[in-house]
VMD Tcl script that draws the C-alpha trace (Angstrom):
set ca {
  {1.01 35.25 16.23}
  {2.12 35.63 19.85}
  {0.23 32.46 20.75}
  {2.02 30.55 17.96}
  {5.38 31.87 19.18}
  {4.60 30.84 22.75}
  {3.55 27.38 21.56}
  {6.79 26.98 19.61}
  {8.90 28.14 22.56}
  {7.09 25.74 24.85}
  {7.12 22.65 22.60}
  {10.07 22.61 20.19}
  {12.24 20.63 22.64}
  {9.67 17.87 22.95}
  {10.64 14.66 21.14}
  {8.35 12.52 19.04}
  {9.01 9.45 21.20}
  {8.06 11.34 24.39}
  {11.60 11.68 25.78}
  {11.79 15.46 25.37}
  {11.03 18.34 27.70}
  {9.44 20.23 29.38}
  {6.21 18.17 29.39}
  {7.31 14.84 27.86}
  {4.71 15.14 25.10}
  {4.68 12.37 22.51}
  {3.78 12.12 18.82}
  {0.80 14.16 17.72}
  {0.30 15.43 21.27}
  {3.12 17.83 20.37}
  {1.57 20.79 18.52}
  {2.44 20.88 14.82}
  {4.35 24.18 15.11}
  {6.61 22.59 17.74}
  {7.22 19.49 15.60}
  {8.11 21.60 12.56}
  {10.42 23.95 14.44}
  {12.15 21.01 16.18}
  {13.49 19.83 12.81}
  {14.49 23.30 11.61}
  {16.03 24.25 14.97}
  {18.18 21.13 15.19}
  {19.32 21.51 11.59}
  {20.27 25.13 12.28}
  {22.05 24.18 15.51}
  {24.04 21.44 13.80}
  {25.02 23.46 10.75}
  {25.92 26.63 12.64}
  {29.08 27.20 14.62}
  {28.56 27.47 18.36}
  {31.03 28.36 21.12}
  {31.09 24.69 22.17}
  {31.20 23.03 18.72}
  {32.19 23.44 15.10}
  {29.78 23.40 12.18}
  {28.65 19.93 11.11}
  {28.92 19.08 7.40}
  {25.53 19.11 5.69}
  {25.65 15.36 5.02}
  {26.12 14.59 8.72}
  {23.32 16.96 9.72}
  {20.99 15.28 7.22}
  {21.95 11.87 8.57}
  {21.19 13.06 12.11}
  {17.71 14.18 11.04}
  {17.08 10.93 9.19}
  {18.27 8.86 12.15}
  {15.97 10.87 14.41}
  {12.77 10.05 12.50}
  {10.08 8.74 14.88}
  {12.46 9.17 17.83}
  {13.35 12.85 18.06}
  {11.31 14.09 15.10}
  {7.91 13.63 13.51}
  {8.74 11.53 10.42}
  {6.39 13.62 8.26}
  {8.17 16.82 9.31}
  {11.55 15.32 8.37}
  {10.08 14.20 5.03}
  {8.71 17.69 4.34}
  {12.04 19.28 5.32}
  {13.95 17.01 2.94}
  {11.43 17.61 0.14}
  {12.29 21.31 0.31}
  {16.05 20.73 0.41}
  {16.96 23.09 -2.45}
  {14.92 25.90 -0.88}
  {16.48 25.20 2.53}
  {19.99 25.48 1.09}
  {19.09 28.77 -0.58}
  {17.59 30.20 2.62}
  {20.56 28.92 4.66}
  {22.96 30.68 2.29}
  {20.94 33.90 2.41}
  {20.87 34.04 6.22}
  {24.28 32.47 7.01}
  {25.90 33.97 10.11}
  {28.66 36.31 9.05}
  {30.93 34.90 11.76}
  {30.29 31.28 10.77}
  {32.87 29.97 8.30}
  {31.23 28.20 5.37}
  {32.26 24.62 4.78}
  {33.79 24.25 8.23}
  {34.31 20.59 9.04}
  {33.20 18.92 12.25}
  {35.93 18.60 14.86}
  {35.61 15.29 16.76}
  {37.34 16.87 19.75}
  {34.34 19.18 20.21}
  {31.48 17.25 18.59}
  {29.97 14.01 19.83}
  {28.01 12.61 16.88}
  {25.44 11.14 19.30}
  {25.02 14.42 21.16}
  {21.63 16.02 21.03}
  {22.44 19.56 19.84}
  {20.21 20.88 22.61}
  {21.81 18.79 25.35}
  {23.86 21.76 26.47}
  {20.84 24.04 26.61}
  {19.02 23.93 29.91}
  {15.23 23.69 30.00}
  {13.68 27.12 30.08}
  {16.65 28.80 28.42}
}
mol new
graphics top color blue
foreach p $ca { graphics top sphere $p radius 0.5 }
foreach p [lrange $ca 0 end-1] q [lrange $ca 1 end] { graphics top cylinder $p $q radius 0.2 }
display resetview
């Protein structure tokens, strides 16, 4: 389990097209755990309030994932994520941050729709 966790920590910021970090891995060179967690992590980052941004509406977060197929994300991982949409919504509701207001709309002053949600996170953090 520790090895899987280390692999996820090391690879979930890689991008399917090879433009990610820290190693610039591409496609199936990215371990499956990293490809799966990349989708879930970005969805969580987009749909959770952060000190530097408001919560994105679910529709916009979905569109971001769909637009990122084969670029940021493994297309099969996005497909699997979307296939489990009802379960994802249930889990999201169950584990919603208490401090995060539900239904909060995106604020264009703080959110750049083209911004990678990890762009403000430095490698190794």
